[in-house]
Steps between C-alpha positions, in 0.01 A plus 500: 500500500560671166178697531602614849847603382348704222242658732770609746723640225213696346375637832846610612577668166179705520587663833572873497803489731773261611362489856152405383648244259694331780198505731293340225773241438530377860122492544440292186793265564383441858150414379619288206734290714253487791760603756482738795781729393676640193764775514743679269838640602697744283879517492641836611860494379574839653454350848574131428165378625153394397195712579149357538300661218169314511337228708175320565540313826782683678466824695386763244658775713842349420468565126766747388661493844620149577844417359719192510863482391616334180671226704229464766218253537342271245419795275870582477584134436256479208663806346853371559427164340274649233281192528178402682481378860209271589486372859230381740647642823661838433587552866719189503724630221836639625454816292155577638482842666200584714372851433226587753416827322347314204295254710613181325528284814197288410627384160686175434494408130728724296537530121708777352640579154734778386396765249795518260548711187819478292684325786405773748280418800222757511307346786358191667148356508398309814194281557430371852246274666420407858476128434840332471535358149727502197340680207442287190713515186208658314470773764873568483493515119199732517690744720816478286299589190342797676841621619627500141204710389542734794875537437442651157236740632720609791801557275296730278353677803851551641620666179191719478548615860862595435400697192213668685731612781749629246237736360490683833869507582835574345671206663659237280314169486667172409313238300653153480466311173633210299806573287467445126874531426825518700668833573413846629276755332410859585201667343139604530264230624153450361228338710322241287243414767198717409325690777161395368190322613163462335363801684763724340429379145281743308261338254605581145415379151749438220428471129797269441337177612775284349769666711290474817447127440874460455568678830252281686639181343852609596393562860332158524814331367717678758263398780502137387879505500505634856261225615719235334812637667338502844365148447846368407655675801257328738495162325759347734347627824125435472290207369367490145147539635588840644676605180170450321397846622718644224300301245191673634666839453598404144141402425379839617710653221351276231290646222192323637542669839650847542608528136160493334361761738791735430462435126136608521606831656772548238239456228305784657803724447655506847878498531666192653540649849142625509362171369682306771387745768136468395514119507686473832277750678195316371636172638579664835142623523372149428723349771398766752135419433549132586375378837773235536829678592701223328 
């Protein structure tokens, strides 16, 4: 399970666009869980409804078009409760709403989890199957873990999209955040989320190897802290076995894994960013060359 979680996270993160990332996500989740359908709905707060953004199993023509209200159907109920729903006969549930346009009449088993970031519902993941059954606890935990990973990626994508739109308009955009102190402040805002990816990083060398090692060590420490925070946040909602995925991520940061490869590039004179880019792109090439997609 841990290997599958990691494979899905890596594949989704490598996609060039949000649409392709979501398509990759539903395809891999559907295959991993051996179900007939996996779909993702996004919350549209401007219209108080959810829009179908990606699916493998429902009508593909409904993607981007089909919408269901925040208080409608099982999708709306999952979002309202902010907790999973796992039932064998979806049609027998009082909140079930038949939507012929998505061609879901043949499905019975229904497992859905909300995608939540900082107490805000960003979307809903739905897995369906024709056979009537209750999904196992492991399957439910698997989907909860994936929703947590997806929530962080969607939150970052949402901010990037707002900033991108702002570059082409003079309209005022509002970004919601977490307050660090009570009161009201007026001033110039600085975006701390960098508009960078590995493709935009230019390879450079730096003579100050000590400083570059310090920067890399600092970045690793910050990443470990983020993993620990996310693990603690999920500790009460998913089993310890599922939380072990964060141990895998921590191991990837160890000196014997990613660290020693970056150190080798630093010794050749590359700056920290360039060293990391070289190592990551090399690993991506190795994964792409593998015959087994997982």
